[in-house]
Backbone as a printed PyTorch tensor [residue, N CA C, xyz], in Angstrom:
tensor([[[-41.8810,   5.7280, -25.0410],
         [-40.5840,   5.8870, -25.3990],
         [-40.2190,   6.8760, -24.4960]],

        [[-40.7070,   8.1410, -24.1470],
         [-40.1230,   9.0110, -23.2780],
         [-39.5630,   8.3130, -21.9690]],

        [[-40.0830,   7.4180, -21.3910],
         [-39.9360,   6.7410, -20.1450],
         [-38.5930,   6.0810, -20.3980]],

        [[-38.5990,   5.4210, -21.5910],
         [-37.3950,   4.5160, -21.9920],
         [-36.1770,   5.3490, -22.0270]],

        [[-36.2910,   6.8440, -22.6960],
         [-35.3060,   7.5090, -22.8340],
         [-34.6810,   8.0720, -21.4510]],

        [[-35.7790,   8.3050, -20.5760],
         [-35.4020,   9.0270, -19.2780],
         [-34.7760,   7.7100, -18.3900]],

        [[-35.0050,   6.7270, -18.4080],
         [-34.4270,   5.5760, -17.7720],
         [-33.0600,   5.4570, -18.2750]],

        [[-32.7400,   5.5930, -19.5860],
         [-31.6340,   5.4420, -20.0090],
         [-30.4720,   6.4530, -19.9810]],

        [[-31.0570,   7.6450, -19.7490],
         [-30.2630,   8.7960, -19.2570],
         [-29.9840,   8.7870, -17.7170]],

        [[-30.7800,   8.2090, -16.9240],
         [-30.5500,   7.9780, -15.5800],
         [-29.2400,   7.1310, -15.4100]],

        [[-29.4530,   5.9000, -16.1860],
         [-28.3630,   4.8940, -16.1780],
         [-26.8780,   5.6570, -16.5600]],

        [[-27.1270,   6.4760, -17.5590],
         [-25.8420,   6.9780, -18.0010],
         [-25.2290,   8.0990, -16.8690]],

        [[-25.9650,   8.5830, -16.0800],
         [-25.6670,   9.3760, -15.0090],
         [-25.0840,   8.3900, -13.8330]],

        [[-25.8550,   7.4230, -13.3260],
         [-25.5590,   6.6120, -12.2350],
         [-24.2880,   5.6750, -12.4950]],

        [[-24.2500,   5.0970, -13.5740],
         [-23.1550,   4.0860, -13.7940],
         [-21.8350,   4.8190, -13.4970]],

        [[-21.3750,   5.9960, -14.2200],
         [-19.9960,   6.2350, -13.9660],
         [-19.8460,   6.6670, -12.3870]],

        [[-20.7960,   6.9520, -11.5580],
         [-20.6960,   7.3390, -10.1740],
         [-20.2470,   5.8400,  -9.5250]],

        [[-20.9270,   4.8470,  -9.9150],
         [-20.5770,   3.6600,  -9.3780],
         [-19.2480,   3.0470,  -9.6720]],

        [[-18.9350,   3.3580, -10.8960],
         [-17.5290,   2.7660, -11.2530],
         [-16.3700,   3.6500, -10.5530]],

        [[-16.6540,   4.9580, -10.3390],
         [-15.6130,   5.6740,  -9.5580],
         [-15.7050,   5.4380,  -8.1020]],

        [[-16.7470,   4.9270,  -7.4420],
         [-16.8060,   4.7380,  -6.1250],
         [-15.5900,   3.8440,  -5.4930]],

        [[-15.3600,   4.3350,  -4.3380],
         [-14.3870,   3.4810,  -3.6880],
         [-14.9740,   2.3400,  -3.0440]],

        [[-14.2770,   1.0540,  -2.9750],
         [-14.7800,  -0.0580,  -2.3690],
         [-14.5570,   0.1840,  -0.8460]],

        [[-15.3760,  -0.0910,   0.0230],
         [-15.2470,   0.0180,   1.5350],
         [-15.3260,  -1.2180,   2.2430]],

        [[-14.4490,  -1.5340,   3.1030],
         [-14.8440,  -2.8160,   3.9180],
         [-16.0450,  -2.7070,   4.6170]],

        [[-16.6910,  -3.9770,   4.6680],
         [-18.1050,  -3.9590,   5.5310],
         [-18.1010,  -3.8670,   6.8030]],

        [[-16.8960,  -4.1110,   7.3930],
         [-16.7990,  -4.0500,   8.9030],
         [-16.2210,  -3.0300,   9.2380]],

        [[-14.9230,  -2.5130,   8.6980],
         [-13.9820,  -1.4380,   9.3140],
         [-14.6380,  -0.1760,   8.4440]],

        [[-15.1740,  -0.1790,   7.2220],
         [-15.5300,   1.1570,   6.6340],
         [-14.4040,   1.7640,   5.9610]],

        [[-13.2190,   1.1090,   5.9690],
         [-11.9070,   1.4920,   5.4420],
         [-11.8880,   1.0440,   4.0390]],

        [[-10.9200,   1.6670,   3.1470],
         [-11.0000,   1.3990,   1.7540],
         [-10.3150,  -0.0590,   1.5550]],

        [[-10.8640,  -0.7130,   0.5750],
         [-10.2240,  -1.8930,  -0.0450],
         [ -9.8440,  -1.9570,  -1.4160]],

        [[ -8.8330,  -2.3910,  -1.9630],
         [ -7.7670,  -2.8350,  -0.9180],
         [ -7.0610,  -1.8540,  -0.5090]],

        [[ -6.2020,  -2.1960,   0.6150],
         [ -5.2190,  -1.3330,   1.2560],
         [ -4.2450,  -2.0780,   1.9640]],

        [[ -3.0360,  -1.3850,   2.0740],
         [ -1.8880,  -2.0530,   2.7240],
         [ -1.7670,  -1.7090,   4.2490]],

        [[ -1.3060,  -2.7450,   4.9830],
         [ -1.0680,  -2.5230,   6.3990],
         [  0.2280,  -3.3820,   6.5470]],

        [[  0.6560,  -3.5990,   7.9220],
         [  1.7840,  -4.5420,   8.1770],
         [  1.4720,  -5.2270,   9.2740]],

        [[  2.3070,  -6.1830,   9.5660],
         [  2.2740,  -6.9690,  10.7660],
         [  2.7540,  -6.3090,  12.1160]],

        [[  1.9550,  -6.5950,  13.1970],
         [  2.3400,  -5.9270,  14.5380],
         [  3.4580,  -6.7300,  15.2490]],

        [[  3.4750,  -7.9310,  14.8850],
         [  4.5250,  -8.7980,  15.8830],
         [  5.2750,  -9.6280,  14.8300]],

        [[  6.2010, -10.3860,  15.6880],
         [  7.1920, -11.2090,  14.7100],
         [  6.6440, -12.6840,  14.6370]],

        [[  5.2340, -12.6390,  14.9750],
         [  4.8170, -14.1220,  14.7050],
         [  3.3260, -13.7990,  14.3790]],

        [[  2.7840, -13.8620,  13.1100],
         [  1.4230, -13.6860,  12.8360],
         [  1.0350, -14.9520,  11.8580]],

        [[ -0.1080, -15.6240,  12.1670],
         [ -0.4630, -16.5420,  11.4530],
         [ -1.4130, -16.3280,  10.1640]],

        [[ -1.3560, -16.8500,   9.0910],
         [ -2.1180, -16.7270,   7.9570],
         [ -2.7440, -17.9810,   7.7510]],

        [[ -4.1830, -17.9790,   8.0600],
         [ -5.1270, -19.0550,   7.9070],
         [ -5.9550, -19.3460,   6.5400]],

        [[ -6.3740, -20.6170,   6.5140],
         [ -7.1290, -20.6960,   5.1910],
         [ -8.4990, -20.1070,   5.2160]],

        [[ -9.1130, -19.8890,   6.4650],
         [-10.2980, -19.3350,   6.5670],
         [-10.4040, -18.3240,   7.6210]],

        [[-11.5480, -17.7450,   7.8680],
         [-11.7940, -16.5590,   8.6030],
         [-12.2220, -16.9550,  10.3020]],

        [[-11.4060, -17.8120,  10.8190],
         [-11.5930, -18.3920,  12.1600],
         [-10.4110, -19.0800,  12.6550]],

        [[-10.1670, -18.9260,  13.9800],
         [ -9.1740, -19.6110,  14.7630],
         [ -9.1550, -21.0410,  14.3720]],

        [[-10.3430, -21.7380,  14.0620],
         [-10.3450, -23.2650,  13.9160],
         [ -9.6450, -23.6080,  12.5410]],

        [[ -9.5810, -22.7080,  11.6100],
         [ -9.2320, -23.0440,  10.2940],
         [ -7.5550, -23.2220,  10.4180]],

        [[ -7.1060, -24.1900,   9.5760],
         [ -5.5460, -24.3550,   9.6640],
         [ -4.7290, -23.2300,   9.3500]],

        [[ -3.5640, -23.3510,   9.8990],
         [ -2.4540, -22.2930,   9.6270],
         [ -1.9470, -22.5680,   8.2180]],

        [[ -1.9570, -21.6280,   7.2910],
         [ -1.3510, -21.7750,   6.1360],
         [  0.1910, -21.5340,   6.0710]],

        [[  0.5770, -20.5340,   6.6790],
         [  2.0330, -20.1520,   7.0410],
         [  1.8890, -19.2640,   8.0260]],

        [[  3.2190, -18.8260,   8.7550],
         [  3.3700, -17.9520,   9.8100],
         [  4.3470, -16.7670,   9.1780]],

        [[  3.9650, -15.7840,   9.3940],
         [  5.0240, -14.5440,   9.0820],
         [  5.8360, -14.3370,  10.3620]],

        [[  7.0120, -14.3410,  10.3560],
         [  8.0860, -14.3790,  11.4240],
         [  8.4870, -12.9090,  11.3950]],

        [[  8.2750, -11.8860,  10.8810],
         [  8.8470, -10.5850,  10.7890],
         [  7.9110,  -9.6580,  11.1740]],

        [[  8.1910,  -8.7910,  12.0730],
         [  7.4090,  -7.7850,  12.4060],
         [  7.4450,  -6.6040,  11.3310]],

        [[  6.4350,  -5.7970,  11.1800],
         [  6.4010,  -5.0590,   9.8330],
         [  6.2650,  -5.4370,   8.7060]],

        [[  5.9250,  -6.7620,   8.3760],
         [  5.8480,  -7.1860,   7.1660],
         [  4.6510,  -6.8670,   6.4380]],

        [[  4.8610,  -6.1320,   5.2970],
         [  3.7440,  -5.5860,   4.3270],
         [  2.8360,  -6.7040,   3.9150]],

        [[  1.4170,  -6.3770,   4.0160],
         [  0.3550,  -7.1710,   3.4620],
         [ -0.6990,  -6.4280,   2.8050]],

        [[ -1.2840,  -6.8390,   1.9260],
         [ -2.5890,  -6.0540,   1.2780],
         [ -3.8490,  -6.6660,   1.8420]],

        [[ -4.7060,  -5.8380,   2.3920],
         [ -5.9740,  -6.4730,   2.8030],
         [ -6.8140,  -6.3290,   1.4790]],

        [[ -7.4990,  -7.3960,   1.1790],
         [ -8.2800,  -7.5290,   0.2160],
         [ -9.8770,  -7.6820,   0.4590]],

        [[-10.1950,  -8.1850,   1.6160],
         [-11.5740,  -8.4540,   1.9170],
         [-11.6880,  -8.4520,   3.3380]],

        [[-12.8690,  -8.5430,   4.0360],
         [-13.1570,  -8.4720,   5.4670],
         [-14.4170,  -9.0340,   5.7470]],

        [[-14.1930,  -9.8970,   6.8630],
         [-15.4250, -10.6750,   7.4380],
         [-15.1410, -10.5460,   8.9020]],

        [[-16.3300,  -9.9530,   9.5100],
         [-16.3720,  -9.7140,  11.0030],
         [-14.9470,  -9.1590,  11.4030]],

        [[-14.2210,  -9.7830,  12.2870],
         [-12.9270,  -9.5880,  12.8070],
         [-11.7590,  -9.9350,  12.0650]],

        [[-12.0570, -10.4830,  10.8630],
         [-11.0540, -11.1900,  10.1050],
         [-10.8130, -10.3930,   8.7070]],

        [[ -9.4770, -10.4330,   8.3380],
         [ -9.0650,  -9.6480,   6.9720],
         [ -8.3970, -10.7390,   6.2530]],

        [[ -8.9140, -10.6720,   4.8450],
         [ -8.3770, -11.6790,   3.9170],
         [ -7.2690, -10.6830,   3.2740]],

        [[ -5.9610, -11.2490,   3.2390],
         [ -4.7860, -10.5960,   3.0820],
         [ -3.9530, -11.3420,   1.8880]],

        [[ -3.0060, -10.6980,   1.1030],
         [ -2.2430, -11.0730,   0.1170],
         [ -0.7740, -10.5560,   0.2570]],

        [[  0.2940, -11.3970,   0.1850],
         [  1.5140, -10.8100,   0.4180],
         [  2.2370, -10.4630,  -0.9380]],

        [[  3.3160, -10.2510,  -0.9870],
         [  4.3840,  -9.9150,  -2.0830],
         [  4.4750, -11.0520,  -3.0510]],

        [[  4.2840, -12.3930,  -2.3870],
         [  4.5150, -13.5580,  -3.2430],
         [  3.3700, -14.2070,  -3.5610]],

        [[  2.0930, -13.5850,  -3.2980],
         [  1.0260, -14.1010,  -3.9150],
         [  0.1660, -14.9380,  -2.7680]],

        [[  0.8920, -15.2670,  -1.7670],
         [  0.2300, -16.0260,  -0.7140],
         [ -1.1380, -15.4140,  -0.1940]],

        [[ -2.1730, -16.1280,   0.0550],
         [ -3.4760, -15.4920,   0.2760],
         [ -4.0520, -16.2980,   1.3920]],

        [[ -4.7290, -15.4820,   2.3800],
         [ -5.4930, -16.2700,   3.4150],
         [ -5.9710, -15.2150,   4.3760]],

        [[ -6.3340, -15.6580,   5.6470],
         [ -7.1070, -14.7640,   6.4400],
         [ -6.3960, -14.6300,   7.9410]],

        [[ -6.3930, -13.4760,   8.3830],
         [ -5.6210, -13.0880,   9.4960],
         [ -6.7270, -12.0670,  10.4140]],

        [[ -6.4840, -12.3790,  11.6830],
         [ -7.4310, -11.5410,  12.5800],
         [ -6.8850, -10.0560,  12.6870]],

        [[ -7.8050,  -9.1350,  12.7670],
         [ -7.4890,  -7.6110,  12.5920],
         [ -6.5390,  -7.3360,  13.6830]],

        [[ -6.4530,  -8.0220,  14.8520],
         [ -5.4990,  -7.6170,  16.0130],
         [ -4.0860,  -7.8010,  15.5300]],

        [[ -3.8930,  -8.3230,  14.4390],
         [ -2.4010,  -8.6770,  14.0810],
         [ -1.7780,  -7.6760,  13.1910]],

        [[ -2.4890,  -6.5440,  12.9690],
         [ -2.2630,  -5.4730,  11.9890],
         [ -1.7810,  -4.2030,  12.7210]],

        [[ -0.8400,  -3.3990,  12.1900],
         [ -0.8020,  -2.0910,  12.6610],
         [ -1.0050,  -1.0910,  11.4870]],

        [[ -1.2030,   0.2390,  11.6390],
         [ -1.4360,   1.1090,  10.6760],
         [ -0.1590,   1.7440,  10.0580]],

        [[  1.1220,   1.6390,  10.6310],
         [  2.3800,   1.9280,  10.0600],
         [  2.6630,   1.3870,   8.8220]],

        [[  2.8670,   2.2780,   7.7140],
         [  3.2990,   1.7510,   6.5060],
         [  4.7730,   1.2070,   6.3520]],

        [[  4.7190,  -0.1460,   5.9060],
         [  5.9820,  -0.5920,   5.3220],
         [  6.0360,  -1.0600,   3.9180]],

        [[  7.1100,  -1.2370,   3.2690],
         [  7.2260,  -1.7470,   1.9360],
         [  8.4030,  -2.8480,   1.8660]],

        [[  8.0740,  -3.4120,   0.7520],
         [  9.4070,  -4.3260,   0.3390],
         [ 10.0870,  -3.8560,  -0.7620]],

        [[ 11.6170,  -3.6260,  -0.8220],
         [ 12.0980,  -3.3640,  -1.9620],
         [ 11.8190,  -4.4040,  -3.0890]],

        [[ 11.6310,  -4.0200,  -4.3530],
         [ 11.6250,  -4.8940,  -5.5670],
         [ 12.0040,  -4.1460,  -6.5200]],

        [[ 12.5560,  -4.9400,  -7.2780],
         [ 13.0860,  -4.3900,  -8.5540],
         [ 13.4020,  -5.7450,  -9.5020]],

        [[ 13.5870,  -5.4390, -10.9370],
         [ 13.6530,  -6.4270, -11.7220],
         [ 15.1620,  -6.7270, -12.4170]],

        [[ 16.1730,  -6.1450, -11.4380],
         [ 17.4760,  -6.5090, -11.7850],
         [ 18.4260,  -6.9400, -10.5080]],

        [[ 19.4740,  -7.2450, -10.8010],
         [ 20.2690,  -7.5700,  -9.6220],
         [ 21.0550,  -6.4120,  -8.9830]],

        [[ 21.0620,  -5.2690,  -9.4860],
         [ 21.5970,  -4.1800,  -8.9190],
         [ 20.6750,  -3.6300,  -7.6310]],

        [[ 21.4820,  -3.1330,  -6.5810],
         [ 20.6820,  -2.5110,  -5.4740],
         [ 19.7140,  -1.2850,  -5.9640]],

        [[ 18.5350,  -1.0610,  -5.4250],
         [ 17.9620,   0.0890,  -5.6590],
         [ 18.4020,   1.2850,  -5.3440]],

        [[ 18.4210,   2.3330,  -5.9720],
         [ 18.7150,   3.6200,  -5.5760],
         [ 17.9940,   4.3420,  -4.8190]],

        [[ 18.4610,   5.1750,  -3.7620],
         [ 17.6990,   6.1390,  -2.9640],
         [ 18.2290,   7.3290,  -3.1190]],

        [[ 17.2520,   8.5550,  -3.2910],
         [ 17.7580,   9.6870,  -3.6440],
         [ 17.6430,  10.7860,  -2.3250]],

        [[ 18.3370,  11.8720,  -2.5780],
         [ 18.0650,  12.7970,  -1.4230],
         [ 16.8990,  13.6630,  -1.7130]],

        [[ 16.2680,  13.6650,  -2.9110],
         [ 15.0500,  14.2660,  -3.2720],
         [ 14.6440,  13.8110,  -4.4770]],

        [[ 13.2950,  13.7780,  -4.8370],
         [ 12.8540,  13.1620,  -6.1720],
         [ 13.7260,  13.4800,  -7.2910]],

        [[ 14.1980,  12.7370,  -8.0430],
         [ 14.9760,  12.9250,  -9.3100],
         [ 16.2990,  13.7260,  -8.7130]],

        [[ 16.9080,  13.5650,  -7.6140],
         [ 17.9630,  14.0120,  -7.0760],
         [ 19.1040,  13.2040,  -7.3710]],

        [[ 20.1690,  13.4710,  -6.3000],
         [ 21.2610,  12.6900,  -6.3150],
         [ 21.1370,  11.4230,  -5.4560]],

        [[ 21.8740,  10.3320,  -6.0350],
         [ 21.8780,   9.0330,  -5.2750],
         [ 22.6870,   9.1380,  -3.8580]],

        [[ 22.1070,   8.8360,  -2.6890],
         [ 22.7100,   9.0730,  -1.5730],
         [ 22.9000,   7.5830,  -0.8710]],

        [[ 22.1660,   6.6700,  -1.2390],
         [ 22.5340,   5.4100,  -0.8510],
         [ 21.8120,   4.3870,  -1.7270]],

        [[ 21.9420,   3.0690,  -1.4310],
         [ 21.4000,   1.9430,  -2.1520],
         [ 20.9640,   0.9970,  -1.3330]],

        [[ 20.0060,   0.2110,  -1.8370],
         [ 19.3330,  -0.8900,  -0.8240],
         [ 19.1100,  -2.0580,  -1.8300]],

        [[ 19.1830,  -3.2330,  -1.0690],
         [ 19.0220,  -4.3550,  -2.0750],
         [ 17.6310,  -4.9820,  -1.8330]],

        [[ 17.4050,  -5.7580,  -2.8960],
         [ 16.0770,  -6.3570,  -2.9970],
         [ 15.6440,  -7.1700,  -1.8480]],

        [[ 14.2830,  -7.0000,  -1.5540],
         [ 13.6450,  -7.7140,  -0.6550],
         [ 13.7180,  -7.1880,   0.9580]],

        [[ 14.5440,  -6.1220,   0.7970],
         [ 14.4760,  -5.4190,   2.1740],
         [ 13.2880,  -4.8910,   2.7210]],

        [[ 12.9320,  -4.7450,   3.9040],
         [ 11.5900,  -4.0440,   4.3830],
         [ 12.0170,  -2.5670,   4.7910]],

        [[ 11.3120,  -1.7670,   4.3430],
         [ 11.6590,  -0.3010,   4.6230],
         [ 10.3400,   0.4690,   5.2820]],

        [[ 10.4390,   1.3770,   6.1040],
         [  9.2510,   2.0640,   6.7270],
         [  8.8600,   3.2720,   5.4650]],

        [[  7.7120,   3.1260,   5.1360],
         [  7.3180,   4.3350,   4.2070],
         [  6.6880,   5.4550,   4.8850]],

        [[  7.3250,   6.7510,   4.9290],
         [  7.0140,   7.6010,   5.7870],
         [  5.8570,   8.6830,   5.1480]],

        [[  6.0950,   8.8520,   3.5700],
         [  5.0920,   9.5620,   2.9180],
         [  5.3260,   9.2630,   1.5300]],

        [[  4.1930,   9.7010,   0.6630],
         [  4.2310,   9.2570,  -0.6700],
         [  3.4940,  10.3510,  -1.5900]],

        [[  3.8570,  10.7500,  -2.7190],
         [  3.1800,  11.6070,  -3.5750],
         [  3.8220,  11.2270,  -4.9380]],

        [[  2.8910,  11.6010,  -5.9570],
         [  3.1400,  11.2870,  -7.3370],
         [  3.8480,   9.9300,  -7.6610]],

        [[  4.9590,   9.9820,  -8.1500],
         [  5.8350,   8.6100,  -8.3380],
         [  6.8810,   8.3100,  -7.2970]],

        [[  6.8980,   9.0930,  -6.0580],
         [  7.8420,   8.9070,  -4.9540],
         [  7.4930,   8.6260,  -3.7290]],

        [[  8.1710,   8.0090,  -3.0940],
         [  7.9100,   7.8460,  -1.5600],
         [  9.3220,   8.1520,  -0.6200]],

        [[  8.9710,   8.7320,   0.4750],
         [ 10.0960,   8.9210,   1.2960],
         [ 10.2760,   7.8970,   2.4590]],

        [[ 11.2730,   7.1630,   2.3900],
         [ 11.4570,   5.9840,   3.1310],
         [ 12.6410,   6.0440,   3.9590]],

        [[ 12.5140,   5.2050,   5.3000],
         [ 13.5560,   5.0060,   6.1020],
         [ 13.9820,   3.6320,   6.4780]],

        [[ 15.3320,   3.5260,   6.5300],
         [ 15.7040,   1.7210,   6.7590],
         [ 16.9320,   2.1320,   7.7310]],

        [[ 16.8300,   1.5430,   9.0650],
         [ 17.6980,   1.7210,   9.9990],
         [ 17.8060,   3.1500,  10.2890]],

        [[ 19.1090,   3.5980,  10.1930],
         [ 19.1930,   5.2060,  10.1950],
         [ 19.4270,   5.9650,   9.0840]],

        [[ 19.0530,   5.3950,   8.0230],
         [ 19.1690,   6.1050,   6.6730],
         [ 17.7700,   6.3850,   6.1030]],

        [[ 17.6370,   7.4360,   5.4030],
         [ 16.2500,   7.8210,   4.7020],
         [ 16.5460,   8.4600,   3.6400]],

        [[ 15.4960,   8.5340,   2.5840],
         [ 15.5590,   9.1580,   1.4130],
         [ 14.5670,   8.7010,   0.5850]],

        [[ 14.4650,   9.2510,  -0.8030],
         [ 13.3950,   9.1510,  -1.6760],
         [ 13.6040,   8.0210,  -2.5260]],

        [[ 12.5820,   7.1190,  -2.8950],
         [ 12.7270,   6.0580,  -3.8670],
         [ 11.3450,   6.0300,  -4.6910]],

        [[ 11.7050,   5.7560,  -6.0350],
         [ 10.6960,   5.6260,  -6.9730],
         [  9.7210,   4.6210,  -6.5200]],

        [[  8.2710,   4.9350,  -6.5780],
         [  7.2550,   3.7990,  -6.3540],
         [  7.2740,   2.7140,  -6.9190]],

        [[  7.9740,   2.7180,  -8.3760],
         [  7.9090,   1.3850,  -8.9970],
         [  8.7500,   0.2660,  -8.2490]],

        [[  9.8040,   0.7500,  -7.3710],
         [ 10.6930,  -0.0440,  -6.7850],
         [ 10.2660,  -0.6390,  -5.3310]],

        [[  8.9370,  -0.5810,  -5.0040],
         [  8.6730,  -0.6820,  -3.5690],
         [  7.2340,  -1.3500,  -3.7110]],

        [[  7.1600,  -2.6030,  -3.0750],
         [  5.7230,  -3.1510,  -3.0020],
         [  5.1620,  -2.6990,  -1.5680]],

        [[  4.0680,  -2.2200,  -1.5520],
         [  3.3170,  -1.7130,  -0.3790],
         [  2.7080,  -0.3710,  -0.4550]],

        [[  2.5880,  -0.0190,  -1.7770],
         [  2.0630,   1.3430,  -1.9520],
         [  1.5660,   1.3620,  -3.3910]],

        [[  0.4370,   1.7950,  -3.4950],
         [ -0.2650,   1.7870,  -4.9090],
         [  0.4250,   2.8800,  -5.7960]],

        [[  0.0260,   2.7980,  -7.0240],
         [  0.8450,   3.8120,  -8.0670],
         [  0.2550,   5.2320,  -7.6880]],

        [[ -1.1800,   5.2990,  -7.5950],
         [ -1.5920,   6.7510,  -7.4830],
         [ -1.8770,   6.9680,  -5.9000]],

        [[ -1.4450,   6.3390,  -5.1670],
         [ -1.5270,   6.6420,  -3.7420],
         [ -0.7810,   7.6430,  -3.3830]],

        [[ -1.2090,   8.7370,  -2.5210],
         [ -0.5260,   9.8470,  -1.8390],
         [ -1.0820,   9.5830,  -0.2630]],

        [[ -0.0640,   9.9620,   0.5560],
         [ -0.4200,  10.1710,   1.8180],
         [  0.7240,  10.6450,   2.8020]],

        [[  0.3030,  11.2760,   3.9120],
         [  1.2860,  11.9070,   4.8600],
         [  2.0790,  13.0730,   4.2070]],

        [[  1.4030,  13.7690,   3.1590],
         [  2.1450,  14.9120,   2.6830],
         [  1.5380,  16.1200,   2.9220]],

        [[  2.3720,  17.0770,   3.4070],
         [  1.9280,  18.4940,   3.8670],
         [  1.1480,  19.1220,   2.8650]],

        [[  0.0840,  20.2620,   3.2050],
         [ -0.5220,  20.9110,   2.2090],
         [  0.2520,  21.7340,   1.2570]],

        [[  1.4400,  22.0900,   1.8990],
         [  2.3120,  23.0100,   1.1370],
         [  3.5000,  22.2650,   0.2540]],

        [[  3.2730,  21.1380,   0.0480],
         [  4.0420,  19.9740,  -0.8280],
         [  4.2930,  20.6680,  -2.2100]],

        [[  3.1960,  21.3760,  -2.6940],
         [  3.5110,  21.8840,  -3.9790],
         [  4.6870,  22.8120,  -4.0420]],

        [[  4.8240,  23.6110,  -2.9890],
         [  6.0390,  24.7010,  -2.8170],
         [  7.2300,  23.9570,  -2.7340]],

        [[  7.2810,  22.8770,  -2.1080],
         [  8.5440,  22.1120,  -1.8370],
         [  8.7790,  21.5990,  -3.1280]],

        [[  8.0430,  20.9000,  -3.8030],
         [  8.2270,  20.3480,  -5.3700],
         [  8.8720,  21.5220,  -6.2940]],

        [[  8.0940,  22.7030,  -6.1580],
         [  8.7400,  23.8800,  -7.1030],
         [ 10.1430,  24.2840,  -6.6250]],

        [[ 10.4000,  24.2220,  -5.3230],
         [ 11.6580,  24.5000,  -4.9880],
         [ 12.7910,  23.4790,  -5.3220]],

        [[ 12.4830,  22.2880,  -5.1770],
         [ 13.3520,  21.0640,  -5.6750],
         [ 13.8070,  21.4030,  -7.2540]],

        [[ 12.5130,  21.7550,  -8.0990],
         [ 12.9650,  22.0010,  -9.4430],
         [ 13.7630,  23.1800,  -9.7090]],

        [[ 13.7080,  24.3260,  -8.8440],
         [ 14.4390,  25.3700,  -9.1710],
         [ 15.9610,  25.1790,  -8.8960]],

        [[ 16.1160,  24.4220,  -7.7920],
         [ 17.6360,  24.1330,  -7.3930],
         [ 18.1540,  22.9210,  -8.0280]],

        [[ 17.7730,  22.5090,  -9.1510],
         [ 18.3210,  21.3000,  -9.9480],
         [ 19.6590,  21.6730, -10.3340]]])
C-alpha cells in the first residue's frame, strides 16, 4: 500500500511538469507552434513533406505570416490565417515577424501612439504589418512609413500571451505612460 501511495504522489508531481512543458520541434528545437513569415514572393505550400508532393497553393507575397505547427526533417507543417494547411521547406521562411490585421467589423483598425493612448492612424483589414515588439495586450507595428501600437486581438501572427523584443526596462516605460495619461 505504501508503494502505491508513493507512486501516486510521484505522478502528482510529474504530471503538472509535463503539462506546462513547452512543445519543441524535433529538428529545430524551437517552440511549437510558432509564427514565421515567407522570405520571398513565391512560396509553395505542398500536400506532403517532400518536393515530389503536389503543390496545394502558392503564396505570392513576401512577409506573409504563417504558423508552424509541426516539423519533419527540413520541412515545416504550416497553417495560414484562412486555415490552409500543408508543408513548406524551411528555407522559405524568415525570422522577422509579420502579422495580418484582422477585426470583426468593417471599420479600419485603430493604431495608437502608446498602449491605451490616442489614435494616430487607422489601417484596413487584411493588411500585412511588421510586428516589432509585443507585450501584455499590445504590439508595436509598422506599415510603410507609419508605426504605432495595436491591440493584439486585432492582429493574426502573435499569440495572446506572447511577449518579445521588449527591453528589460519596459516596466518603467509602462509606468511613465500611466503617469502622463
